C-alpha positions as CSV (number, residue, x, y, z in Angstrom):
1,X,2.1,-6.4,21.5
2,X,-1.1,-7.6,22.6
3,X,-3.4,-8.0,19.2
4,X,-5.5,-4.9,20.2
5,X,-2.4,-2.5,20.6
6,X,-1.2,-3.7,17.6
7,X,-4.6,-3.2,15.6
8,X,-4.2,0.4,17.6
9,X,-0.9,1.1,16.2
10,X,-1.6,-0.2,12.7
11,X,-4.8,1.4,11.9
12,X,-3.4,5.1,11.3
13,X,-1.2,3.6,8.6
14,X,-3.4,1.1,7.2
15,X,-6.1,4.4,6.7
16,X,-3.1,6.9,5.7
17,X,-1.6,3.9,3.5
18,X,-5.2,2.9,1.5
19,X,-6.0,6.4,0.7
20,X,-2.6,7.9,-0.7
21,X,-2.7,4.7,-2.5
22,X,-5.8,5.0,-4.3
23,X,-5.5,9.1,-4.6
24,X,-2.3,8.2,-6.6
25,X,-3.7,5.5,-8.5
26,X,-6.6,8.4,-9.4
27,X,-3.8,10.9,-9.7
28,X,-1.3,9.5,-12.5
29,X,-4.8,8.7,-14.2
30,X,-5.8,11.7,-14.3
31,X,-2.7,12.8,-15.5
32,X,-2.2,10.6,-18.0
33,X,-5.3,11.9,-19.6
34,X,-8.6,10.1,-18.1
35,X,-11.3,11.4,-16.1
36,X,-12.8,8.7,-14.8
37,X,-11.8,8.7,-11.6
38,X,-11.7,12.6,-11.0
39,X,-15.6,12.3,-12.1
40,X,-16.0,9.8,-9.4
41,X,-14.6,12.0,-7.2
42,X,-11.4,10.0,-6.4
43,X,-8.9,13.0,-6.5
44,X,-9.4,13.4,-3.2
45,X,-7.4,12.6,0.2
46,X,-10.2,12.1,1.8
47,X,-10.3,8.4,3.5
48,X,-13.8,7.9,3.4
49,X,-14.2,7.9,-0.5
50,X,-11.6,5.5,-1.1
51,X,-12.0,3.1,1.9
52,X,-13.9,-0.1,1.5
53,X,-16.1,-0.8,4.7
54,X,-16.0,-4.8,4.2
55,X,-12.6,-4.6,2.6
56,X,-11.1,-2.5,5.6
57,X,-12.9,-4.6,8.3
58,X,-11.9,-7.7,7.5
59,X,-7.9,-6.3,6.9
60,X,-8.2,-5.0,10.6
61,X,-9.9,-8.5,11.5
62,X,-7.6,-11.1,9.5
63,X,-4.8,-9.0,8.4
64,X,-6.1,-9.1,4.5
65,X,-8.4,-6.2,2.7
66,X,-8.7,-4.2,0.3
67,X,-9.7,-0.7,-0.9
68,X,-12.2,0.9,-3.4
69,X,-10.7,0.5,-6.9
70,X,-10.2,3.5,-8.8
71,X,-11.6,3.0,-12.5
72,X,-10.2,4.5,-15.4
73,X,-11.1,4.1,-19.5
74,X,-8.0,2.8,-21.3
75,X,-9.5,4.6,-24.7
76,X,-8.5,8.0,-22.7
77,X,-5.0,7.0,-22.5
78,X,-2.6,8.0,-25.1
79,X,-0.3,5.1,-24.4
80,X,-2.4,2.2,-23.0
81,X,0.4,0.1,-22.7
82,X,2.5,2.3,-20.9
83,X,0.1,4.3,-19.0
84,X,-1.4,1.5,-17.5
85,X,1.6,0.7,-16.0
86,X,2.5,3.8,-14.5
87,X,-1.3,4.2,-12.9
88,X,-1.0,0.6,-11.3
89,X,2.9,1.6,-10.0
90,X,1.7,5.0,-8.8
91,X,0.2,3.1,-5.8
92,X,2.7,1.3,-4.4
93,X,5.2,3.8,-5.3
94,X,3.3,6.9,-2.9
95,X,3.3,3.9,0.1
96,X,6.9,3.6,-0.5
97,X,7.5,7.4,-0.3
98,X,5.5,7.7,2.6
99,X,7.8,5.3,5.0
100,X,10.4,6.4,3.7
101,X,9.1,9.9,4.4
102,X,8.5,9.0,8.1
103,X,11.7,6.5,8.7
104,X,13.6,9.9,8.0
105,X,12.2,11.5,10.6
106,X,12.4,9.0,12.7
107,X,16.5,9.0,11.7
108,X,15.9,12.5,12.8
109,X,14.7,11.5,15.9
110,X,17.1,9.0,17.2
111,X,19.6,11.8,16.6
112,X,21.4,14.1,19.3
113,X,19.5,16.9,18.6
114,X,16.3,14.9,18.2
115,X,16.9,13.0,21.6
116,X,17.3,16.3,23.5
117,X,13.9,17.6,22.2
118,X,12.1,14.2,22.6
119,X,13.2,14.4,26.2
120,X,12.5,17.8,27.0
121,X,8.6,17.2,25.9
122,X,7.9,13.6,26.8
123,X,8.7,10.7,29.6
124,X,10.7,8.4,28.0
125,X,7.5,5.2,27.5
126,X,5.9,7.8,25.9
127,X,9.1,8.5,23.5
128,X,9.2,4.3,23.0
129,X,5.4,4.4,22.1
130,X,6.3,7.6,19.7
131,X,9.0,5.6,18.1
132,X,6.9,2.4,17.9
133,X,4.4,4.3,16.0
134,X,6.0,6.1,13.7
135,X,7.7,2.6,12.9
136,X,4.7,0.5,12.8
137,X,2.9,3.5,10.2
138,X,6.1,3.3,7.8
139,X,6.1,-1.0,8.0
140,X,2.3,-1.2,7.1
141,X,3.1,1.5,4.2
142,X,6.1,-0.6,2.8
143,X,3.7,-4.0,3.5
144,X,0.8,-2.3,1.4
145,X,3.3,-1.0,-1.0
146,X,5.5,-4.5,-1.5
147,X,2.1,-7.2,-1.3
148,X,0.6,-4.9,-4.2
149,X,3.7,-5.3,-6.6
150,X,3.3,-9.3,-6.4
151,X,2.3,-9.9,-9.9
152,X,-1.1,-11.9,-9.4
153,X,-4.4,-10.5,-9.9
154,X,-5.9,-8.0,-9.1
155,X,-2.6,-6.5,-7.2
156,X,-1.4,-3.8,-9.0
157,X,2.0,-6.0,-9.9
158,X,-0.3,-8.0,-12.7
159,X,-0.8,-5.0,-14.5
160,X,2.6,-3.8,-14.1
161,X,3.6,-7.6,-15.4
162,X,1.1,-7.5,-18.3
163,X,2.7,-4.1,-19.7
164,X,5.8,-6.5,-20.6
165,X,3.9,-8.1,-23.0
166,X,1.6,-7.5,-26.1
167,X,-1.7,-8.9,-25.4
168,X,-5.2,-8.0,-26.2
169,X,-7.5,-6.5,-24.2
170,X,-9.9,-9.8,-24.2
171,X,-7.2,-11.6,-23.3
172,X,-6.0,-9.4,-20.6
173,X,-9.0,-9.2,-18.3
174,X,-9.5,-13.0,-18.7
175,X,-6.3,-13.2,-16.7
176,X,-7.3,-10.3,-14.2
177,X,-10.3,-12.3,-13.8
178,X,-9.3,-15.8,-13.2
179,X,-5.4,-14.9,-11.7
180,X,-7.8,-13.2,-8.3
181,X,-8.5,-17.0,-7.6
182,X,-4.9,-17.8,-7.3
183,X,-4.0,-15.2,-4.8
184,X,-6.9,-16.5,-2.6
185,X,-6.0,-19.7,-2.8
186,X,-2.1,-18.8,-2.0
187,X,-3.7,-16.9,1.0
188,X,-5.9,-19.9,2.1
189,X,-2.9,-22.0,2.1
190,X,-0.7,-19.9,4.3
191,X,-3.3,-19.4,6.3
192,X,-4.2,-23.2,6.6
193,X,-0.8,-24.5,6.2
194,X,0.7,-21.9,8.5
195,X,3.4,-21.4,5.7
196,X,4.8,-18.1,4.6
197,X,4.7,-18.1,0.9
198,X,4.0,-14.5,-0.4
199,X,7.4,-13.0,2.1
200,X,6.3,-9.5,2.2
201,X,7.8,-9.2,5.4
202,X,11.6,-9.6,4.2
203,X,11.1,-6.0,1.9
204,X,9.7,-4.6,5.1
205,X,12.4,-5.3,7.2
206,X,14.9,-5.1,5.1
207,X,13.7,-1.4,4.0
208,X,13.4,0.1,7.5
209,X,16.6,-1.5,8.1
210,X,18.6,-0.1,5.1
211,X,16.7,3.3,6.0
212,X,17.5,3.3,9.8
213,X,21.5,1.7,9.7
């Protein structure tokens, strides 16, 4: 697959993945008593409300990017330590759930009944492209979910990690601010040295094989 083809096949999954990820951050915060995301118009599945133009452009061009962060007021949360972890976890879980749903559909299409349906409506080349599109869509979402669970700021995994410790707000914010340098450093090291440190593809391949076997 050429670079352009890879972008075209990945783009729908990236848009959907970023959108649902940020929406469920907002939705979980709202369910836990905070209205900040709602007031900022983030309780929507409209991609334009969630995609950051520069972040998405860099994602397409370099493979690393970001969406608009969802803000919340922890003073509005009844159980801040637990609730911050739930808000952080909601995004990656939504990506995994979407991927499982897509891969379940792939499994059905790969049965005798699914094959008959596809062959009755599409050429063999079109069927191959359909399967490639669906698996790519799922892989992209697994990747988004897995990457965000890495416990390095500003990723969701860092907030989940911090929920296991009783730290004051000042210490938490300092960790979240300075930890981002580590993530950038790791990503640059991967690019410049040509080595893989953050093995997200292991999770992607493993989950796809688990569901499709």
